[in-house]
VOPALO-49843 format. One record per residue: residue in three letters; x negated, y negated, z of N, C-alpha, C, O in turn. Coordinates in steps of 0.1 Angstrom, whole numbers, padded with zeros to 4 digits, always signed. Example, Ala and Ser with C-alpha at 12.3 -4.5 7.8 and 13.67 -1.06 7.14 Angstrom:
REM residues 2
ALA-0132+0057+0078-0123+0045+0078-0132+0033+0078-0142+0033+0085;SER-0128+0022+0071-0137+0011+0071-0129+0000+0079-0134-0011+0080;
***
This chain:
REM residues 218
MET-0083-0928+0424-0068-0927+0423-0062-0927+0437-0067-0920+0447;SER-0053-0935+0439-0046-0936+0452-0038-0924+0454-0032-0918+0445;THR-0038-0919+0467-0030-0907+0470-0018-0910+0479-0011-0901+0483;GLU-0017-0923+0483-0005-0926+0492+0001-0939+0487-0006-0948+0482;GLN+0014-0941+0489+0020-0953+0485+0026-0960+0498+0024-0956+0509;SER+0034-0970+0495+0040-0978+0507+0049-0969+0515+0053-0973+0526;THR+0054-0958+0509+0063-0950+0517+0056-0942+0527+0062-0936+0536;ASN+0043-0942+0527+0034-0934+0536+0036-0919+0533+0031-0911+0542;GLN+0042-0915+0522+0042-0901+0518+0031-0899+0509+0027-0908+0501;PRO+0025-0887+0509+0015-0883+0499+0021-0885+0485+0033-0883+0482;LEU+0012-0889+0475+0017-0892+0462+0024-0881+0456+0034-0882+0449;TRP+0019-0868+0458+0024-0857+0451+0038-0852+0455+0044-0843+0449;ILE+0044-0858+0466+0057-0855+0469+0067-0867+0467+0078-0867+0472;GLN+0062-0877+0460+0070-0888+0456+0076-0885+0442+0073-0874+0436;ASP+0084-0894+0437+0090-0891+0424+0079-0890+0413+0069-0896+0414;ARG+0083-0883+0402+0074-0880+0391+0068-0893+0385+0056-0894+0382;ASP+0076-0903+0383+0072-0915+0377+0061-0923+0385+0052-0929+0380;THR+0062-0921+0398+0052-0927+0407+0039-0920+0405+0028-0927+0405;VAL+0039-0907+0404+0027-0899+0402+0021-0904+0389+0009-0906+0388;ILE+0029-0905+0379+0024-0909+0365+0017-0923+0366+0007-0925+0360;SER+0023-0932+0373+0018-0946+0374+0005-0947+0381-0003-0957+0379;ASN+0001-0937+0389-0012-0937+0396-0022-0929+0388-0024-0917+0391;ASP-0027-0935+0377-0034-0927+0367-0048-0932+0364-0053-0930+0353;GLU-0054-0938+0374-0068-0943+0372-0077-0931+0368-0078-0921+0375;ASN-0083-0933+0356-0093-0923+0350-0087-0910+0346-0094-0900+0343;VAL-0074-0909+0346-0067-0896+0342-0069-0894+0328-0068-0903+0319;GLU-0072-0881+0324-0074-0877+0310-0060-0872+0306-0057-0860+0308;TRP-0052-0880+0299-0039-0876+0294-0041-0868+0281-0049-0872+0273;ARG-0033-0858+0280-0034-0849+0269-0031-0856+0255-0038-0854+0245;TYR-0022-0866+0255-0019-0873+0243-0024-0887+0244-0018-0896+0237;GLN-0034-0890+0252-0041-0903+0253-0032-0914+0258-0035-0926+0256;ALA-0021-0910+0264-0012-0920+0270-0004-0914+0281-0002-0902+0281;ARG+0001-0922+0290+0011-0917+0300+0023-0911+0294+0028-0916+0284;PRO+0028-0900+0299+0040-0894+0294+0052-0904+0298+0052-0910+0309;ASP+0062-0904+0289+0073-0913+0292+0086-0904+0293+0090-0898+0283;TYR+0091-0903+0305+0103-0895+0308+0116-0903+0308+0126-0898+0312;SER+0115-0916+0303+0127-0924+0304+0139-0918+0296+0150-0920+0300;HIS+0136-0912+0285+0147-0906+0277+0153-0894+0284+0166-0894+0285;THR+0145-0885+0289+0151-0873+0296+0156-0877+0309+0165-0870+0314;ASN+0151-0887+0316+0156-0891+0329+0171-0895+0329+0178-0892+0338;GLN+0175-0901+0318+0190-0905+0317+0199-0892+0317+0209-0892+0322;TYR+0194-0882+0310+0202-0869+0309+0201-0862+0322+0211-0856+0327;LEU+0190-0863+0329+0188-0857+0342+0198-0863+0352+0204-0856+0360;LYS+0199-0876+0351+0208-0883+0361+0222-0880+0358+0230-0878+0367;GLN+0226-0878+0345+0240-0875+0342+0244-0861+0345+0255-0858+0349;GLN+0234-0851+0343+0238-0837+0343+0233-0829+0355+0237-0818+0357;SER+0226-0835+0364+0222-0829+0376+0234-0825+0385+0243-0833+0386;GLN+0234-0814+0391+0244-0809+0399+0242-0812+0414+0251-0811+0422;TYR+0229-0815+0417+0225-0817+0431+0218-0830+0433+0210-0834+0425;GLN+0222-0838+0443+0216-0850+0447+0210-0849+0461+0217-0851+0471;HIS+0198-0845+0461+0191-0843+0474+0188-0856+0481+0183-0865+0475;LEU+0190-0856+0494+0188-0867+0502+0173-0871+0503+0164-0862+0505;GLU+0170-0883+0500+0156-0887+0500+0149-0884+0513+0154-0887+0524;GLY+0137-0878+0512+0130-0874+0524+0133-0860+0530+0126-0855+0538;SER+0144-0854+0524+0148-0840+0528+0138-0830+0523+0131-0833+0513;LEU+0137-0818+0528+0129-0808+0523+0132-0805+0509+0123-0802+0501;GLU+0145-0805+0505+0149-0802+0492+0143-0813+0482+0138-0809+0472;ALA+0144-0825+0486+0139-0836+0477+0123-0835+0476+0118-0837+0465;ILE+0117-0832+0487+0102-0831+0487+0098-0820+0478+0089-0822+0470;VAL+0104-0808+0479+0100-0797+0471+0103-0799+0456+0095-0796+0447;GLN+0114-0805+0453+0118-0809+0440+0108-0818+0434+0103-0816+0422;ASN+0104-0829+0441+0094-0838+0436+0081-0831+0434+0074-0834+0423;LEU+0077-0823+0443+0064-0816+0441+0063-0807+0429+0054-0807+0421;VAL+0074-0799+0427+0074-0791+0415+0075-0799+0402+0069-0795+0392;ARG+0083-0809+0402+0083-0818+0390+0070-0824+0387+0066-0826+0376;ALA+0063-0828+0398+0049-0834+0396+0040-0823+0390+0032-0826+0381;PHE+0041-0811+0395+0033-0800+0389+0036-0798+0375+0027-0797+0367;GLU+0048-0797+0371+0052-0795+0357+0047-0806+0348+0042-0803+0337;MET+0048-0818+0353+0043-0829+0345+0028-0828+0343+0023-0830+0332;GLU+0021-0825+0354+0006-0825+0353+0002-0813+0344-0008-0814+0336;ALA+0008-0802+0346+0005-0790+0337+0007-0793+0323+0000-0787+0314;SER+0017-0801+0319+0020-0804+0306+0012-0816+0300+0010-0816+0288;HIS+0007-0825+0308+0002-0837+0303-0012-0841+0308-0019-0849+0302;LYS-0017-0835+0318-0031-0838+0323-0041-0826+0319-0039-0815+0323;ILE-0050-0830+0311-0060-0820+0305-0068-0814+0316-0071-0802+0315;ASN-0073-0822+0325-0082-0817+0335-0075-0813+0348-0070-0822+0355;PRO-0075-0800+0352-0068-0796+0364-0074-0802+0377-0067-0803+0387;GLN-0086-0806+0376-0092-0813+0388-0085-0826+0391-0087-0831+0402;GLN-0078-0831+0382-0070-0844+0384-0056-0841+0387-0048-0851+0389;TRP-0052-0829+0389-0038-0826+0393-0037-0828+0408-0043-0821+0415;VAL-0028-0837+0412-0027-0840+0426-0017-0831+0433-0017-0830+0445;SER-0010-0823+0425+0001-0815+0431-0005-0801+0436+0002-0794+0443;VAL-0017-0797+0432-0022-0784+0435-0036-0785+0441-0043-0795+0440;VAL-0040-0774+0447-0055-0772+0451-0061-0765+0439-0060-0753+0438;ALA-0066-0772+0429-0070-0767+0416-0079-0755+0417-0077-0745+0409;ASP-0088-0755+0426-0098-0744+0426-0092-0731+0431-0098-0720+0429;LYS-0081-0732+0439-0075-0720+0445-0062-0716+0438-0057-0705+0440;PHE-0056-0725+0430-0043-0723+0425-0042-0711+0416-0051-0708+0408;ARG-0031-0703+0418-0027-0692+0409-0012-0692+0407-0005-0696+0415;MET-0008-0688+0395+0006-0687+0391+0009-0674+0385+0002-0669+0376;THR+0020-0668+0390+0025-0655+0384+0040-0657+0380+0047-0665+0385;THR+0044-0648+0371+0058-0647+0367+0062-0632+0367+0056-0624+0360;ASN+0072-0629+0375+0078-0616+0376+0067-0606+0379+0066-0595+0374;ASN+0058-0610+0389+0047-0601+0394+0037-0597+0383+0031-0587+0383;GLY+0036-0606+0373+0027-0604+0362+0013-0609+0365+0010-0611+0377;PRO+0004-0611+0355-0009-0616+0358-0010-0629+0365+0000-0637+0364;ALA-0020-0631+0373-0022-0644+0380-0030-0653+0372-0042-0650+0368;TYR-0025-0665+0368-0032-0674+0360-0037-0686+0368-0031-0690+0378;THR-0048-0691+0364-0054-0703+0371-0049-0716+0365-0042-0716+0355;ALA-0052-0727+0372-0048-0740+0367-0054-0742+0353-0048-0748+0344;GLN-0067-0738+0351-0073-0740+0338-0066-0732+0328-0065-0736+0316;ASP-0062-0719+0331-0054-0711+0321-0042-0719+0316-0039-0719+0304;ILE-0035-0725+0325-0023-0733+0322-0027-0745+0313-0020-0747+0303;ALA-0037-0752+0317-0041-0764+0309-0046-0760+0295-0044-0767+0285;ASP-0051-0748+0294-0056-0743+0281-0045-0738+0272-0045-0741+0260;VAL-0036-0730+0277-0026-0723+0270-0012-0728+0270-0005-0728+0260;GLY-0008-0734+0281+0005-0740+0283+0014-0730+0290+0013-0718+0289;THR+0024-0736+0298+0033-0728+0306+0042-0719+0298+0044-0707+0302;TYR+0047-0724+0287+0056-0716+0278+0049-0703+0274+0055-0692+0275;ASN+0037-0704+0269+0030-0692+0265+0027-0682+0276+0028-0670+0274;LEU+0024-0687+0288+0021-0678+0299+0034-0672+0305+0034-0661+0309;PHE+0045-0680+0304+0058-0675+0309+0064-0664+0300+0069-0654+0304;LEU+0063-0666+0287+0071-0658+0277+0064-0646+0271+0070-0637+0268;GLY+0051-0647+0269+0043-0636+0263+0048-0633+0249+0053-0642+0242;ASP+0046-0620+0245+0050-0616+0232+0063-0608+0232+0064-0599+0240;SER+0073-0612+0224+0085-0604+0223+0091-0606+0210+0085-0612+0201;GLU+0103-0601+0208+0110-0602+0195+0112-0616+0190+0110-0619+0178;HIS+0115-0625+0199+0119-0638+0195+0108-0649+0198+0110-0661+0195;TYR+0097-0645+0204+0086-0655+0206+0073-0647+0208+0073-0637+0215;LYS+0063-0652+0202+0050-0645+0203+0039-0656+0208+0035-0664+0200;SER+0036-0655+0220+0026-0664+0226+0013-0663+0219+0005-0672+0218;SER+0010-0650+0215-0003-0648+0209-0005-0656+0196-0016-0658+0191;ALA+0006-0660+0190+0006-0667+0177+0006-0682+0179+0006-0690+0169;GLU+0008-0687+0192+0009-0701+0194-0002-0706+0203-0009-0699+0210;ASN-0004-0719+0203-0014-0726+0212-0006-0736+0220+0007-0736+0219;PHE-0012-0744+0229-0005-0753+0237+0003-0763+0229+0015-0764+0232;GLU-0003-0769+0219+0005-0779+0212+0016-0773+0204+0027-0779+0203;SER+0014-0762+0197+0025-0756+0189+0036-0752+0197+0048-0753+0193;SER+0034-0746+0209+0045-0741+0218+0053-0753+0223+0065-0753+0223;ALA+0046-0764+0227+0052-0776+0232+0061-0782+0221+0072-0787+0223;LYS+0056-0782+0208+0063-0787+0197+0076-0779+0194+0087-0785+0192;ILE+0075-0766+0195+0087-0757+0193+0098-0761+0202+0110-0763+0198;PHE+0095-0762+0215+0106-0764+0225+0110-0778+0226+0122-0781+0230;HIS+0101-0787+0222+0106-0801+0222+0116-0803+0211+0125-0811+0212;GLU+0113-0797+0199+0123-0798+0188+0136-0791+0192+0147-0796+0187;THR+0135-0780+0199+0148-0773+0203+0156-0780+0212+0168-0781+0211;PHE+0149-0787+0222+0156-0795+0232+0152-0809+0232+0144-0814+0240;PRO+0156-0817+0222+0151-0831+0220+0155-0840+0232+0148-0850+0234;ASN+0165-0836+0239+0169-0844+0251+0163-0839+0264+0167-0843+0275;GLY+0154-0830+0262+0147-0824+0274+0152-0811+0279+0164-0808+0277;PHE+0143-0803+0284+0147-0790+0290+0146-0793+0305+0135-0792+0311;LEU+0157-0796+0311+0157-0803+0325+0156-0792+0336+0159-0781+0334;TRP+0151-0797+0347+0148-0788+0358+0153-0795+0371+0150-0807+0373;GLU+0160-0787+0380+0163-0792+0393+0163-0780+0403+0166-0769+0400;LEU+0160-0784+0415+0160-0774+0427+0175-0773+0431+0182-0783+0433;THR+0179-0761+0434+0193-0759+0438+0194-0756+0453+0204-0759+0460;GLU+0184-0749+0459+0185-0745+0473+0171-0741+0478+0163-0735+0471;VAL+0167-0746+0490+0155-0741+0497+0159-0730+0506+0167-0732+0515;LEU+0153-0719+0505+0156-0707+0513+0147-0706+0525+0150-0701+0536;SER+0134-0711+0524+0125-0711+0536+0115-0722+0534+0112-0726+0523;GLY+0110-0728+0545+0101-0739+0545+0087-0735+0545+0084-0723+0544;PRO+0078-0745+0545+0063-0743+0545+0059-0733+0556+0065-0733+0567;PRO+0048-0726+0554+0039-0727+0542+0043-0719+0530+0037-0721+0519;ASN+0053-0710+0531+0057-0702+0519+0071-0707+0516+0081-0702+0521;VAL+0072-0717+0507+0085-0723+0504+0092-0715+0493+0087-0714+0482;THR+0103-0709+0497+0111-0702+0487+0123-0710+0483+0130-0715+0492;PHE+0125-0711+0470+0136-0720+0465+0142-0715+0452+0136-0708+0445;LYS+0155-0718+0451+0162-0715+0438+0162-0727+0429+0161-0739+0434;TRP+0163-0725+0416+0163-0736+0407+0171-0733+0394+0175-0721+0392;ARG+0174-0743+0387+0180-0741+0374+0173-0750+0363+0168-0761+0366;HIS+0171-0744+0351+0165-0751+0340+0175-0751+0329+0182-0741+0326;TRP+0178-0762+0323+0188-0763+0313+0185-0774+0302+0178-0783+0305;GLY+0192-0772+0291+0191-0782+0280+0201-0779+0269+0206-0768+0268;THR+0204-0789+0261+0213-0788+0250+0205-0783+0238+0196-0789+0234;PHE+0210-0772+0233+0204-0766+0221+0208-0774+0209+0216-0769+0201;SER+0202-0786+0207+0206-0795+0197+0196-0796+0185+0198-0804+0176;GLY+0185-0789+0186+0175-0789+0175+0172-0774+0172+0176-0765+0179;PRO+0166-0772+0160+0163-0758+0156+0153-0751+0165+0144-0757+0170;TYR+0155-0738+0167+0145-0730+0173+0140-0720+0163+0146-0711+0158;LYS+0128-0723+0158+0121-0716+0147+0131-0715+0135+0134-0725+0130;GLU+0135-0703+0131+0144-0702+0120+0159-0702+0123+0167-0700+0115;HIS+0162-0705+0136+0176-0705+0140+0181-0719+0142+0175-0728+0148;ALA+0193-0721+0136+0200-0734+0137+0205-0737+0151+0208-0728+0158;PRO+0206-0750+0154+0211-0753+0168+0226-0750+0169+0233-0751+0159;THR+0230-0747+0181+0244-0744+0183+0251-0755+0191+0263-0755+0191;GLY+0243-0764+0197+0249-0775+0204+0254-0771+0218+0259-0779+0226;GLU+0251-0758+0222+0255-0753+0235+0244-0756+0245+0233-0759+0242;THR+0248-0756+0258+0239-0758+0269+0233-0744+0272+0240-0734+0275;VAL+0220-0744+0272+0212-0731+0275+0207-0733+0289+0200-0743+0292;GLU+0210-0724+0298+0206-0725+0312+0200-0712+0317+0205-0701+0314;ILE+0190-0713+0324+0184-0702+0331+0182-0706+0346+0180-0717+0349;VAL+0184-0696+0354+0182-0698+0369+0171-0688+0374+0169-0678+0368;GLY+0165-0692+0385+0154-0684+0390+0151-0687+0405+0157-0696+0411;VAL+0142-0679+0410+0137-0681+0424+0122-0682+0423+0115-0675+0415;SER+0116-0691+0431+0102-0693+0431+0097-0694+0445+0104-0697+0455;ILE+0084-0690+0447+0078-0691+0460+0065-0700+0458+0056-0696+0451;ALA+0065-0711+0465+0053-0720+0465+0046-0719+0478+0051-0723+0488;ARG+0034-0714+0478+0026-0714+0490+0018-0727+0490+0011-0730+0481;VAL+0019-0734+0501+0013-0748+0502+0004-0748+0514+0005-0741+0523;ASN-0005-0758+0513-0014-0760+0524-0008-0770+0534+0003-0774+0532;ASP-0016-0775+0544-0011-0784+0554-0007-0798+0548+0001-0805+0553;ASP-0013-0801+0536-0010-0814+0530+0001-0813+0520+0004-0822+0513;LEU+0007-0801+0519+0018-0798+0510+0014-0798+0495+0022-0800+0486;LYS+0001-0794+0493-0004-0792+0479-0002-0777+0476-0003-0769+0485;ILE+0001-0774+0464+0004-0760+0460-0008-0751+0459-0018-0755+0452;LEU-0009-0740+0466-0019-0730+0465-0016-0719+0455-0024-0714+0447;SER-0003-0716+0454+0001-0706+0445+0016-0707+0442+0024-0712+0450;LEU+0020-0703+0430+0034-0703+0426+0038-0689+0421+0031-0684+0412;GLU+0048-0683+0426+0054-0671+0420+0068-0674+0415+0077-0678+0422;HIS+0070-0671+0402+0083-0673+0396+0090-0660+0393+0083-0650+0389;PHE+0103-0660+0395+0111-0648+0391+0123-0652+0384+0132-0659+0389;PHE+0124-0649+0371+0135-0652+0362+0135-0643+0350+0125-0637+0347;ASP+0147-0643+0343+0148-0634+0332+0144-0642+0319+0151-0650+0314;THR+0132-0639+0315+0126-0646+0303+0133-0642+0290+0135-0650+0281;SER+0137-0629+0289+0144-0624+0277+0157-0631+0275+0161-0633+0263;SER+0165-0633+0285+0178-0640+0284+0176-0653+0278+0185-0657+0270;PHE+0167-0661+0282+0164-0674+0277+0162-0674+0262+0168-0681+0254;LEU+0153-0665+0257+0150-0664+0243+0162-0659+0235+0165-0663+0223;ASN+0170-0649+0241+0181-0644+0234+0192-0655+0231+0198-0654+0220;LYS+0193-0664+0240+0203-0675+0238+0198-0684+0226+0207-0689+0219;LEU+0185-0686+0225+0181-0694+0214+0182-0687+0200+0183-0694+0190;ALA+0181-0674+0201+0182-0666+0188+0196-0664+0183+0198-0657+0173;THR+0206-0669+0191+0220-0668+0186+0223-0677+0175+0233-0675+0168;GLY+0215-0688+0173+0218-0697+0162+0217-0691+0149+0208-0682+0147;CYS+0225-0694+0140+0225-0688+0126+0211-0690+0120+0206-0701+0120;PRO+0205-0680+0114+0192-0682+0107+0193-0691+0095+0203-0691+0088;PHE+0183-0699+0093+0182-0707+0081+0179-0698+0069+0172-0688+0070;HIS+0184-0701+0058+0182-0694+0046+0173-0702+0036+0170-0697+0025;
***
């Protein structure tokens, strides 16, 4: 797999579609490259920030988007170019530290959300959790970086995640409203700008409460 392109930037800090296109021998979860063309159009329309190409903000945003794509679609963490797979750890709100393999096995939604009134990770697997939220946000649950607070090696940044609640969430009917969550993360990176660890801080209960506002189906 090539790790650099004509831009002379490492692959993992280029745009997500470039990372996807460099997929020699990659084990894709659904036996094919992921296609973000549908969600990209909404991302272009609804993003509030247009980071200058080559800026630290653009680099960090590309890196995190590459990680999210790989965590969702590449079965083998050893093929994730965005992280140092053997050292990588991820936490949410100072909770347990998960490995890249944990993420590949269980999925980020299950590790982020745990068990609560409106969602039970213990009752879901990777595929079922992905199906739930894909149906809830058929146009994508979009992500963008809003501000970088500190640079490498401990990159602290703010972000927003949002999507239109236009599909059902479990027994709750869609409201058509925009559901948005904001948070802060710390990405510890090595000299090559690959991620060693990610710490996320955001209100997980607020996200689920917004989805549970839709009228229950009878």
